[in-house]
A tleap script that builds the chain and sets N, CA, C and O, in Angstrom:
source leaprc.protein.ff14SB
mol = sequence {
  NMET LYS TRP ILE LEU ILE VAL GLN LEU CYS
  PHE VAL SER THR GLN THR CYS TYR PRO PRO
  GLN LYS LEU ASP ILE TYR ASN ASN TYR LYS
  ASP CYS ALA LEU LYS GLY TYR SER PHE SER
  PHE ASP ALA ILE ALA GLU MET LYS ASN THR
  GLU LYS LEU LEU PRO THR ILE LYS PHE TYR
  CYS GLU ALA PHE GLU GLU LYS THR CILE
}
set mol.1.N position { 8.715 16.891 8.195 }
set mol.1.CA position { 7.520 16.099 8.008 }
set mol.1.C position { 7.924 14.734 7.470 }
set mol.1.O position { 8.819 14.625 6.632 }
set mol.2.N position { 7.263 13.705 7.955 }
set mol.2.CA position { 7.489 12.327 7.508 }
set mol.2.C position { 6.219 11.825 6.828 }
set mol.2.O position { 5.151 12.426 6.944 }
set mol.3.N position { 6.362 10.718 6.121 }
set mol.3.CA position { 5.249 10.130 5.368 }
set mol.3.C position { 5.135 8.649 5.697 }
set mol.3.O position { 6.140 7.942 5.772 }
set mol.4.N position { 3.913 8.189 5.893 }
set mol.4.CA position { 3.683 6.774 6.161 }
set mol.4.C position { 2.918 6.163 4.996 }
set mol.4.O position { 1.934 6.727 4.516 }
set mol.5.N position { 3.386 5.001 4.551 }
set mol.5.CA position { 2.751 4.290 3.453 }
set mol.5.C position { 1.636 3.404 4.001 }
set mol.5.O position { 1.860 2.583 4.891 }
set mol.6.N position { 0.443 3.581 3.461 }
set mol.6.CA position { -0.723 2.803 3.875 }
set mol.6.C position { -1.257 2.075 2.646 }
set mol.6.O position { -1.505 2.693 1.610 }
set mol.7.N position { -1.433 0.757 2.765 }
set mol.7.CA position { -1.915 -0.043 1.633 }
set mol.7.C position { -3.158 -0.828 2.031 }
set mol.7.O position { -3.357 -1.162 3.199 }
set mol.8.N position { -3.980 -1.112 1.039 }
set mol.8.CA position { -5.189 -1.903 1.255 }
set mol.8.C position { -5.369 -2.847 0.065 }
set mol.8.O position { -5.394 -2.416 -1.088 }
set mol.9.N position { -5.492 -4.135 0.366 }
set mol.9.CA position { -5.680 -5.165 -0.651 }
set mol.9.C position { -7.161 -5.490 -0.775 }
set mol.9.O position { -7.840 -5.750 0.218 }
set mol.10.N position { -7.647 -5.471 -2.008 }
set mol.10.CA position { -9.047 -5.800 -2.285 }
set mol.10.C position { -9.116 -6.841 -3.395 }
set mol.10.O position { -8.171 -7.023 -4.163 }
set mol.11.N position { -10.261 -7.520 -3.458 }
set mol.11.CA position { -10.500 -8.507 -4.506 }
set mol.11.C position { -11.807 -8.168 -5.201 }
set mol.11.O position { -12.868 -8.153 -4.577 }
set mol.12.N position { -11.724 -7.895 -6.498 }
set mol.12.CA position { -12.904 -7.541 -7.279 }
set mol.12.C position { -13.880 -8.713 -7.328 }
set mol.12.O position { -15.094 -8.522 -7.262 }
set mol.13.N position { -13.339 -9.932 -7.446 }
set mol.13.CA position { -14.190 -11.111 -7.612 }
set mol.13.C position { -15.131 -11.340 -6.438 }
set mol.13.O position { -16.249 -11.819 -6.629 }
set mol.14.N position { -14.700 -11.009 -5.241 }
set mol.14.CA position { -15.537 -11.220 -4.052 }
set mol.14.C position { -16.036 -9.908 -3.449 }
set mol.14.O position { -16.794 -9.910 -2.479 }
set mol.15.N position { -15.610 -8.807 -4.022 }
set mol.15.CA position { -15.960 -7.473 -3.530 }
set mol.15.C position { -15.658 -7.326 -2.038 }
set mol.15.O position { -16.471 -6.828 -1.259 }
set mol.16.N position { -14.456 -7.779 -1.670 }
set mol.16.CA position { -14.007 -7.679 -0.280 }
set mol.16.C position { -12.645 -6.997 -0.225 }
set mol.16.O position { -11.867 -7.038 -1.178 }
set mol.17.N position { -12.381 -6.371 0.917 }
set mol.17.CA position { -11.095 -5.711 1.151 }
set mol.17.C position { -10.592 -6.038 2.548 }
set mol.17.O position { -11.372 -6.173 3.491 }
set mol.18.N position { -9.290 -6.161 2.660 }
set mol.18.CA position { -8.668 -6.238 3.979 }
set mol.18.C position { -8.599 -4.821 4.541 }
set mol.18.O position { -8.629 -3.855 3.778 }
set mol.19.N position { -8.507 -4.684 5.844 }
set mol.19.CA position { -8.347 -3.340 6.420 }
set mol.19.C position { -7.019 -2.710 5.953 }
set mol.19.O position { -6.053 -3.433 5.710 }
set mol.20.N position { -6.962 -1.392 5.827 }
set mol.20.CA position { -5.699 -0.734 5.458 }
set mol.20.C position { -4.603 -1.054 6.477 }
set mol.20.O position { -4.857 -1.145 7.678 }
set mol.21.N position { -3.392 -1.221 5.974 }
set mol.21.CA position { -2.244 -1.542 6.809 }
set mol.21.C position { -1.167 -0.465 6.651 }
set mol.21.O position { -0.850 -0.050 5.536 }
set mol.22.N position { -0.616 -0.024 7.771 }
set mol.22.CA position { 0.505 0.919 7.748 }
set mol.22.C position { 1.778 0.102 7.567 }
set mol.22.O position { 2.046 -0.819 8.338 }
set mol.23.N position { 2.567 0.444 6.538 }
set mol.23.CA position { 3.754 -0.353 6.245 }
set mol.23.C position { 5.048 0.270 6.736 }
set mol.23.O position { 5.696 -0.266 7.635 }
set mol.24.N position { 5.426 1.398 6.152 }
set mol.24.CA position { 6.729 1.985 6.447 }
set mol.24.C position { 6.627 3.499 6.545 }
set mol.24.O position { 5.639 4.105 6.131 }
set mol.25.N position { 7.674 4.090 7.103 }
set mol.25.CA position { 7.773 5.540 7.239 }
set mol.25.C position { 8.908 6.030 6.336 }
set mol.25.O position { 9.971 5.413 6.261 }
set mol.26.N position { 8.662 7.146 5.656 }
set mol.26.CA position { 9.634 7.709 4.718 }
set mol.26.C position { 9.876 9.177 5.041 }
set mol.26.O position { 9.024 9.854 5.617 }
set mol.27.N position { 11.049 9.649 4.660 }
set mol.27.CA position { 11.422 11.038 4.912 }
set mol.27.C position { 10.830 12.004 3.897 }
set mol.27.O position { 10.778 13.208 4.147 }
set mol.28.N position { 10.374 11.481 2.733 }
set mol.28.CA position { 9.793 12.360 1.728 }
set mol.28.C position { 8.685 11.633 0.970 }
set mol.28.O position { 8.614 10.404 0.953 }
set mol.29.N position { 7.832 12.426 0.351 }
set mol.29.CA position { 6.665 11.887 -0.353 }
set mol.29.C position { 7.069 11.014 -1.536 }
set mol.29.O position { 6.479 9.957 -1.760 }
set mol.30.N position { 8.059 11.448 -2.281 }
set mol.30.CA position { 8.475 10.715 -3.478 }
set mol.30.C position { 8.865 9.280 -3.154 }
set mol.30.O position { 8.417 8.352 -3.827 }
set mol.31.N position { 9.690 9.085 -2.134 }
set mol.31.CA position { 10.105 7.731 -1.754 }
set mol.31.C position { 8.907 6.891 -1.314 }
set mol.31.O position { 8.824 5.704 -1.629 }
set mol.32.N position { 7.995 7.504 -0.595 }
set mol.32.CA position { 6.796 6.808 -0.134 }
set mol.32.C position { 5.944 6.362 -1.321 }
set mol.32.O position { 5.519 5.209 -1.385 }
set mol.33.N position { 5.696 7.274 -2.258 }
set mol.33.CA position { 4.860 6.959 -3.414 }
set mol.33.C position { 5.504 5.889 -4.293 }
set mol.33.O position { 4.824 4.969 -4.749 }
set mol.34.N position { 6.793 6.003 -4.528 }
set mol.34.CA position { 7.476 5.001 -5.348 }
set mol.34.C position { 7.437 3.623 -4.699 }
set mol.34.O position { 7.279 2.617 -5.392 }
set mol.35.N position { 7.576 3.566 -3.394 }
set mol.35.CA position { 7.486 2.286 -2.691 }
set mol.35.C position { 6.073 1.715 -2.803 }
set mol.35.O position { 5.905 0.502 -2.924 }
set mol.36.N position { 5.066 2.571 -2.765 }
set mol.36.CA position { 3.689 2.101 -2.940 }
set mol.36.C position { 3.496 1.410 -4.268 }
set mol.36.O position { 2.868 0.353 -4.335 }
set mol.37.N position { 4.033 1.997 -5.337 }
set mol.37.CA position { 3.932 1.382 -6.656 }
set mol.37.C position { 4.704 0.068 -6.718 }
set mol.37.O position { 4.190 -0.927 -7.229 }
set mol.38.N position { 5.928 0.054 -6.205 }
set mol.38.CA position { 6.730 -1.171 -6.285 }
set mol.38.C position { 6.143 -2.275 -5.398 }
set mol.38.O position { 6.158 -3.446 -5.777 }
set mol.39.N position { 5.629 -1.909 -4.225 }
set mol.39.CA position { 4.987 -2.890 -3.362 }
set mol.39.C position { 3.774 -3.506 -4.071 }
set mol.39.O position { 3.592 -4.723 -4.042 }
set mol.40.N position { 2.955 -2.678 -4.699 }
set mol.40.CA position { 1.763 -3.157 -5.393 }
set mol.40.C position { 2.136 -4.084 -6.540 }
set mol.40.O position { 1.529 -5.141 -6.714 }
set mol.41.N position { 3.129 -3.688 -7.319 }
set mol.41.CA position { 3.594 -4.518 -8.433 }
set mol.41.C position { 4.065 -5.875 -7.934 }
set mol.41.O position { 3.647 -6.911 -8.452 }
set mol.42.N position { 4.936 -5.873 -6.928 }
set mol.42.CA position { 5.488 -7.127 -6.398 }
set mol.42.C position { 4.407 -8.016 -5.800 }
set mol.42.O position { 4.422 -9.231 -5.999 }
set mol.43.N position { 3.477 -7.425 -5.073 }
set mol.43.CA position { 2.414 -8.212 -4.426 }
set mol.43.C position { 1.562 -8.940 -5.458 }
set mol.43.O position { 1.259 -10.122 -5.294 }
set mol.44.N position { 1.176 -8.239 -6.518 }
set mol.44.CA position { 0.340 -8.874 -7.543 }
set mol.44.C position { 1.162 -9.867 -8.366 }
set mol.44.O position { 0.644 -10.916 -8.750 }
set mol.45.N position { 2.415 -9.562 -8.641 }
set mol.45.CA position { 3.276 -10.468 -9.404 }
set mol.45.C position { 3.479 -11.794 -8.685 }
set mol.45.O position { 3.572 -12.836 -9.334 }
set mol.46.N position { 3.548 -11.776 -7.361 }
set mol.46.CA position { 3.786 -12.991 -6.579 }
set mol.46.C position { 2.501 -13.735 -6.215 }
set mol.46.O position { 2.558 -14.868 -5.739 }
set mol.47.N position { 1.359 -13.115 -6.432 }
set mol.47.CA position { 0.081 -13.694 -6.025 }
set mol.47.C position { -0.349 -14.812 -6.978 }
set mol.47.O position { -0.175 -14.714 -8.192 }
set mol.48.N position { -0.909 -15.866 -6.407 }
set mol.48.CA position { -1.480 -16.946 -7.203 }
set mol.48.C position { -2.963 -16.649 -7.449 }
set mol.48.O position { -3.587 -15.911 -6.687 }
set mol.49.N position { -3.508 -17.215 -8.496 }
set mol.49.CA position { -4.936 -17.083 -8.832 }
set mol.49.C position { -5.363 -15.644 -9.117 }
set mol.49.O position { -6.492 -15.265 -8.804 }
set mol.50.N position { -4.489 -14.850 -9.698 }
set mol.50.CA position { -4.852 -13.450 -9.957 }
set mol.50.C position { -6.020 -13.335 -10.938 }
set mol.50.O position { -6.841 -12.425 -10.816 }
set mol.51.N position { -6.098 -14.238 -11.895 }
set mol.51.CA position { -7.187 -14.179 -12.864 }
set mol.51.C position { -8.533 -14.511 -12.224 }
set mol.51.O position { -9.576 -14.044 -12.683 }
set mol.52.N position { -8.507 -15.304 -11.182 }
set mol.52.CA position { -9.742 -15.657 -10.479 }
set mol.52.C position { -10.105 -14.603 -9.425 }
set mol.52.O position { -11.262 -14.196 -9.315 }
set mol.53.N position { -9.107 -14.172 -8.657 }
set mol.53.CA position { -9.359 -13.247 -7.540 }
set mol.53.C position { -9.502 -11.793 -7.974 }
set mol.53.O position { -10.214 -11.021 -7.330 }
set mol.54.N position { -8.835 -11.416 -9.055 }
set mol.54.CA position { -8.829 -10.033 -9.543 }
set mol.54.C position { -8.442 -9.040 -8.440 }
set mol.54.O position { -9.249 -8.197 -8.049 }
set mol.55.N position { -7.199 -9.145 -7.939 }
set mol.55.CA position { -6.771 -8.264 -6.848 }
set mol.55.C position { -6.540 -6.829 -7.312 }
set mol.55.O position { -6.126 -6.576 -8.444 }
set mol.56.N position { -6.814 -5.916 -6.417 }
set mol.56.CA position { -6.454 -4.509 -6.601 }
set mol.56.C position { -5.792 -4.041 -5.311 }
set mol.56.O position { -6.120 -4.514 -4.222 }
set mol.57.N position { -4.877 -3.125 -5.447 }
set mol.57.CA position { -4.193 -2.590 -4.272 }
set mol.57.C position { -4.295 -1.079 -4.296 }
set mol.57.O position { -3.861 -0.423 -5.243 }
set mol.58.N position { -4.869 -0.547 -3.249 }
set mol.58.CA position { -4.956 0.899 -3.068 }
set mol.58.C position { -3.839 1.287 -2.097 }
set mol.58.O position { -3.630 0.617 -1.086 }
set mol.59.N position { -3.133 2.358 -2.404 }
set mol.59.CA position { -2.137 2.842 -1.453 }
set mol.59.C position { -2.142 4.359 -1.451 }
set mol.59.O position { -2.524 5.004 -2.428 }
set mol.60.N position { -1.714 4.902 -0.344 }
set mol.60.CA position { -1.541 6.347 -0.248 }
set mol.60.C position { -0.496 6.653 0.808 }
set mol.60.O position { -0.197 5.828 1.672 }
set mol.61.N position { 0.048 7.847 0.722 }
set mol.61.CA position { 1.072 8.308 1.653 }
set mol.61.C position { 0.454 9.411 2.504 }
set mol.61.O position { -0.043 10.410 1.983 }
set mol.62.N position { 0.491 9.219 3.801 }
set mol.62.CA position { -0.116 10.169 4.734 }
set mol.62.C position { 0.982 10.908 5.498 }
set mol.62.O position { 1.878 10.289 6.071 }
set mol.63.N position { 0.901 12.221 5.500 }
set mol.63.CA position { 1.898 13.042 6.191 }
set mol.63.C position { 1.622 13.058 7.696 }
set mol.63.O position { 0.475 13.008 8.141 }
set mol.64.N position { 2.710 13.129 8.460 }
set mol.64.CA position { 2.584 13.311 9.899 }
set mol.64.C position { 3.819 14.017 10.434 }
set mol.64.O position { 4.904 13.941 9.857 }
set mol.65.N position { 3.629 14.690 11.524 }
set mol.65.CA position { 4.734 15.377 12.194 }
set mol.65.C position { 5.330 14.442 13.232 }
set mol.65.O position { 4.620 13.897 14.077 }
set mol.66.N position { 6.621 14.267 13.160 }
set mol.66.CA position { 7.313 13.425 14.130 }
set mol.66.C position { 7.563 14.246 15.386 }
set mol.66.O position { 8.182 15.309 15.330 }
set mol.67.N position { 7.089 13.759 16.497 }
set mol.67.CA position { 7.254 14.481 17.763 }
set mol.67.C position { 8.531 14.027 18.442 }
set mol.67.O position { 8.832 12.834 18.487 }
set mol.68.N position { 9.274 14.977 18.968 }
set mol.68.CA position { 10.486 14.649 19.697 }
set mol.68.C position { 10.197 14.670 21.181 }
set mol.68.O position { 9.356 15.431 21.660 }
set mol.69.N position { 10.893 13.837 21.886 }
set mol.69.CA position { 10.671 13.729 23.341 }
set mol.69.C position { 11.725 14.528 24.076 }
set mol.69.O position { 11.721 14.571 25.306 }
savepdb mol mol.pdb
quit
């Protein structure tokens, strides 16, 4: 089983969200979840106007079966 990291960026100040985006595929849940946290941290750390925009990042790891051809 593989895991795909899905993230969604929202802004509290405008009550808007971008559509969820599929980022990467991982071989295990732990690596996927840890990347979600580090991605969220880095994204907010690099963002300008965080005090005005009030960004939030939702992420989750979704399991899927890799099909072989």
